[in-house]
Each structure stands twice: as structure tokens, then as C-alpha cells.
N, C-alpha and C positions, 0 to 999 in steps of 0.2 A: 225608124225602129232602132232602139238602143240595144246593142248586143251586151250580154252579160260580160263582166270583166274577165272571167276565165276564158271565154272564147276569144276575146280580143288578145289576151296574153298568149294563148297557144298559137294563134295565127302570127302574131308579130315575132314571137320567139323563133318560130319555124322559118319565117321569111326574112326577118330583119336584123338578127343579131350580128354583131361584128364578128367576123370569123376568128377563131382561136380563143380559147379560154385563158384568162390571165388571173393572177392572184393579187389580192389587195395587200400591199406591202406596209402602208401607213394610213391611218385614219387621222385626217387633219381637223375635222369638225363633223357636225351632224350631216353636212351636205357636200363634203369634199374628201376625196381619197387619192392616194398615189398608188398606182399599180406596179407590179414587179418589173415592167419594162420602162418605168419612169413616167408614164403618162399620168397627168393630173386630170382627174375626173370630177366634175361638179354635177351633182344630181339634178337633172332637168326638172323644172317645175317646183323646186323646193328652195326654202330659205331657212337655214338653221339659225339658232341664237348666235349673236356676236360674242367675241371673247370676254367682254366685260359683263355679259348677262349672267345672272346666277344659274341659269339652265344650261350654259355652254358645256361644262364638264360632264354633266349627267347625260346630255344628248350625244355628245361625242363618244362616251363610253357605250351607250346603247348601240350606236352605229358600229363601233368596234366589235361589240358582241355579235352582231349580225354578219360582218364581212371580213374582219381582220384575219389575214392568212388563209382566206377561203377563195376558191375560184369564183370568178364572176363573168357574166355575159353582159354585153352592152348593146342597147339600141340607141344609136346616136340621134341627137336632135341637131342636124347640121347648121341650121340658121342661128343657133346660139353658141356654136363652137368657134373659138378663136385660136390664135397661135400659142397661147399660154396654157389652155386647157380645153378639154372636150366636155360638152354637155350631153348627158346620157341618162337613159332609164336603165337602172342596174338590177340585175337578177343574179341570184346565187342558187345553185342546185341543192335540193333537199331530197332525201330519200323518203318516199311514202310507200310503204309496203315494198313490192317488187319494182314499182315504177319510180322513175326520177321525175320530179316536178321542179318548178322554179319559184322561188320566193321573190316577189317584186319589192325590193328594198325601199324604193321611193315611197311606195304605198304604205308599207309597214311603219315607216317613220312618221308619216302624216296620220295614220290611223291611231297611233298611240300618243299623238300630240308632241312628238319630239322634233318636228320640223313643221313649218307652215307652207301650205301650197300657195304659190304666187298666182296672181291674176294672169289669165292666158294672154300672151302676146299675139300679134296678128299672124305672122307667117310661121307656122309650125308644120313639120312633116308628120308628126304623130299627135294630132290634136286630141284624138280620143283618149290617149294615155294621160295627157295633161288634164283633160276634163274629168277623168276618173279620180285623179288626185284631188281636184277641187271639190268634187262631190263627196269624197271620203271626209274631207275636212268639214264641210258644211253640214253633212248629214250624220256623221259619227263622232269625230273628235271634238268638235265644238259643243254639240248638244250634250254629250256624255262627260264633258269637262275633263278630257284626257290630257295628261302631261301639262304643257304650258297653258292650255286653255283652262286649267283648274285655278290658275292664279297662284300667287304666293311663291314660296321657295320650292325647289325640287326635293324629293325625298332624300333623307340622309343615308339611305342604304348604299353600300358599295357598288352593287350591281343593279342595273335597272331590271324591273320585273317585266318580262316580255312573254309572249306566247311560248310555253314550254314544249309544245308538241314539235317544234323544229329544233 
């Protein structure tokens, strides 16, 4: 039985987030940030456009819009972490009415075609999160021709158009 994404996220956030909220100090690309404590974080399951890709700047700005100077919670993917950086599923709190919810940044970037989901490697701690990223790409971003899946050049607007309810 496949659990809805919201149930998986609530469970993992309550059980598996790395303790202590930190702030994103610098956005390096669509899939990599540096936190206030100096930790370099690569978004698990994603590959953003390379620097020479016409989509690089647009996708980097979209990521910055979502996380720059904002607190984030991490769910680490330990089998992909090395000495230079950690691999993590990244969440940022958003206010929804009186409740605090979390926006799954990795998923939003895939949903809008601003990063591509990578094929799932063999040994993962959080396989269900990685699979959800792949499913978003294959069932939403690609068929709807979102972002990079539309082909051609990125829009010329200064700010990427994202879901405004956050």
C-alpha cells in the first residue's frame, strides 16, 4: 500500500529531522545550498542544471526564492553524504492558518521542472521520499511540460513564477 505523500512527510518530519533549525546563508544552485553553520547541503534525489545551461540562473533564483535566509529542517540521506557535503531532503516551515506546515523543497523544485529527479540508487534510508520525487517528475512535471521539460530557454522574467500561496 502506498501512503499519500502528506502522511509520509508528517511521519518523517516528526521522527527524522536533524535536530536544530538552521538558516540558508547562500544558494549555490538549484540543488545545493550553504547553511548558516557552514554546512554544504546537496538536495537528495535531485540534479539541477549545470552552470553553462541556460536554465541555471533561473533555477538557482527559484531555489533562492524558496529558501534564502529562511530556516530549514533536514532529513539526511546518510549513504549519499560525504566529508564535503551532506545529502538531505530539505523542508522549510510555512504558516498555514494557525498551523505550521513544512514545504518539501526538493519536491517543489521537481514539480515545477526546476530540477530533475535522479534514478533511485540501491541503498537509501528514505526510499519513499526519493520515489515520490521520481513520481512527481514522471507524472506531473514531464507530462505538463513544466520548467526545463518545456524545452527551449527559460522565461525572461526576473523572478520565477511559483505557487504564491507560500
